[in-house]
C-alpha positions in Angstrom: 45.7 8.4 0.9 46.3 7.6 -2.6 46.6 10.1 -5.2 45.2 8.7 -8.6 45.8 12.5 -10.7 49.3 12.2 -9.3 49.6 8.9 -10.8 48.4 9.7 -14.1 50.7 12.7 -13.9 54.0 10.3 -13.9 52.6 7.8 -16.0 52.1 10.6 -18.3 56.1 11.3 -18.3 55.9 14.9 -19.8 53.2 14.3 -21.7 49.6 15.8 -20.5 48.5 13.4 -17.5 46.0 16.2 -16.6 44.2 15.0 -19.6 44.5 11.4 -19.3 43.4 11.6 -16.0 40.2 13.9 -16.7 39.5 11.1 -19.9 39.8 8.2 -17.6 37.3 10.2 -14.8 35.0 10.8 -17.9 35.0 7.1 -19.1 33.9 5.7 -15.8 31.1 8.2 -15.7 30.3 6.2 -18.4 30.7 2.7 -17.8 28.8 3.1 -14.4 26.2 5.2 -16.3 25.9 1.9 -18.6 26.2 -0.8 -15.7 23.2 1.0 -14.2 21.2 1.1 -17.0 21.9 -2.9 -17.7 21.1 -3.1 -14.0 17.5 -1.6 -14.6 16.5 -3.1 -17.7 17.6 -6.8 -15.9 15.5 -5.7 -13.0 12.7 -4.7 -15.0 12.7 -7.8 -17.6 13.2 -10.0 -13.7 10.4 -7.9 -12.2 8.3 -9.1 -15.3 9.2 -12.5 -15.5 8.3 -13.0 -11.7 4.8 -11.1 -12.2 4.4 -13.5 -15.0 5.0 -16.5 -12.7 3.2 -15.6 -9.6 0.2 -14.8 -11.7 0.0 -18.2 -12.9 0.8 -19.3 -9.2 -2.3 -17.6 -7.2 -4.6 -18.5 -10.5 -3.5 -22.2 -9.8 -4.3 -21.4 -6.3 -7.5 -19.8 -7.0 -8.3 -22.9 -8.8 -7.4 -25.3 -6.0 -9.3 -23.5 -4.0 -12.6 -23.4 -5.8 -11.9 -27.2 -6.9 -11.9 -28.4 -3.3 -14.4 -25.8 -2.0 -12.1 -24.1 0.4 -11.9 -20.2 1.3 -9.2 -18.1 3.2 -9.5 -14.7 5.3 -9.2 -12.6 2.3 -11.8 -14.3 0.4 -14.1 -14.0 3.4 -13.6 -10.3 3.1 -13.9 -9.6 -0.6 -17.0 -11.6 0.0 -18.6 -10.1 2.3 -17.9 -6.6 0.9 -19.3 -7.3 -2.4 -22.7 -9.2 -1.0 -22.7 -5.6 1.4 -22.0 -3.6 -1.6 -24.3 -5.2 -4.5 -27.2 -6.5 -2.2 -28.6 -3.6 -0.6 -31.1 -5.7 0.8 -28.7 -7.6 2.8 -26.4 -4.0 3.7 -29.3 -3.0 5.6 -30.4 -6.1 7.1 -26.7 -6.4 8.5 -26.5 -2.4 9.6 -29.7 -2.6 11.2 -28.6 -5.8 13.9 -25.1 -4.2 14.1 -26.4 -0.8 15.4 -23.0 0.2 16.3 -19.3 -1.0 15.2 -16.5 0.2 17.4 -13.3 -0.6 16.0 -10.3 -0.9 17.8 -6.9 -0.6 16.2 -8.3 0.8 13.2 -5.1 2.1 11.8 -4.4 -2.0 11.3 -7.8 -2.3 8.8 -7.2 -3.0 5.2 -9.0 -0.8 2.6 -11.1 -3.9 1.8 -12.0 -4.1 5.8 -12.6 0.2 5.9 -14.8 -0.4 2.9 -16.9 -2.8 5.2 -17.3 -0.8 8.3 -18.2 2.1 6.3 -21.1 0.4 4.6 -22.2 -1.2 7.4 -22.9 1.8 9.8 -23.7 4.3 6.5 -27.6 5.5 6.3 -27.7 5.1 2.2 -26.1 2.6 -0.3 -23.7 5.4 -1.7 -22.0 3.8 -5.3 -18.5 5.4 -3.6 -18.2 3.8 0.3 -16.1 7.3 0.8 -19.2 9.8 0.1 -21.6 7.4 1.8 -22.7 9.8 4.6 -22.8 7.6 8.1 -25.5 7.2 11.0 -24.2 9.6 14.1 -22.9 7.0 16.8 -23.2 4.3 14.1 -19.1 4.4 14.1 -16.8 4.6 16.8 -12.9 4.3 15.4 -10.1 4.0 17.5 -6.1 3.7 16.2 -2.6 5.6 16.2 -1.1 5.8 12.1 2.2 5.8 13.8 1.6 1.8 15.6 0.7 0.6 12.5 2.6 -2.7 12.0 0.7 -5.1 9.9 1.8 -3.8 6.5 2.8 -7.5 5.9 -0.9 -8.8 5.8 -2.1 -5.6 3.7 -2.9 -2.8 6.6 -2.9 0.5 5.1 -2.6 3.6 7.4 -4.2 5.7 4.9 -7.1 3.9 5.7 -6.7 5.7 8.8 -6.4 8.9 6.9 -9.5 8.7 4.9 -11.5 7.7 7.8 -10.7 10.9 9.6 -11.4 12.9 6.9 -15.0 11.1 5.8 -15.7 11.8 9.3 -14.7 15.5 9.7 -16.4 16.0 7.1 -19.9 15.6 9.2 -18.9 16.1 12.5 -15.7 18.3 12.9 -15.2 17.4 16.5 -16.0 14.3 16.5 -12.3 13.1 16.6 -10.4 13.5 19.6 -6.3 13.5 19.9 -5.0 11.8 23.1 -1.3 12.5 24.4 0.5 11.9 27.4 1.3 15.4 27.4 
């Protein structure tokens, strides 16, 4: 292996090659730190520029959908959540119609879907859906957060954990954990 310090000592020829080696090490460390700072600043500027461009693209897409009278899946979810959250009559009507809700693969839901499900199975309309009181037996969830594979489309395993906490708060024995062992 190459011994850099020995090479510096030979270059020093009677001088203090060790001091030169140490100084080179300090200068290299400073250059690396400056380079990392530069990369960080470039990344920040790039992210900011990209974010602004994406905001414009998303705004254009929303305008296009509105002008063409189109909605996508996310629009449907957000619209359903908004009407269930903001109109107690609608929430109660849908809740009365669908008295029991079973959700399989709950680990693959997102925050909008979880809110919609919890609002529809609540006894009342709490401002914060986490604080709502679920009707006994109205909600049955099946899921395993270790199997969440749909993050690419917005699935959030933390929704699973939040749902579990909400249900355990009211019914401490409501969670059944299954295992092969």
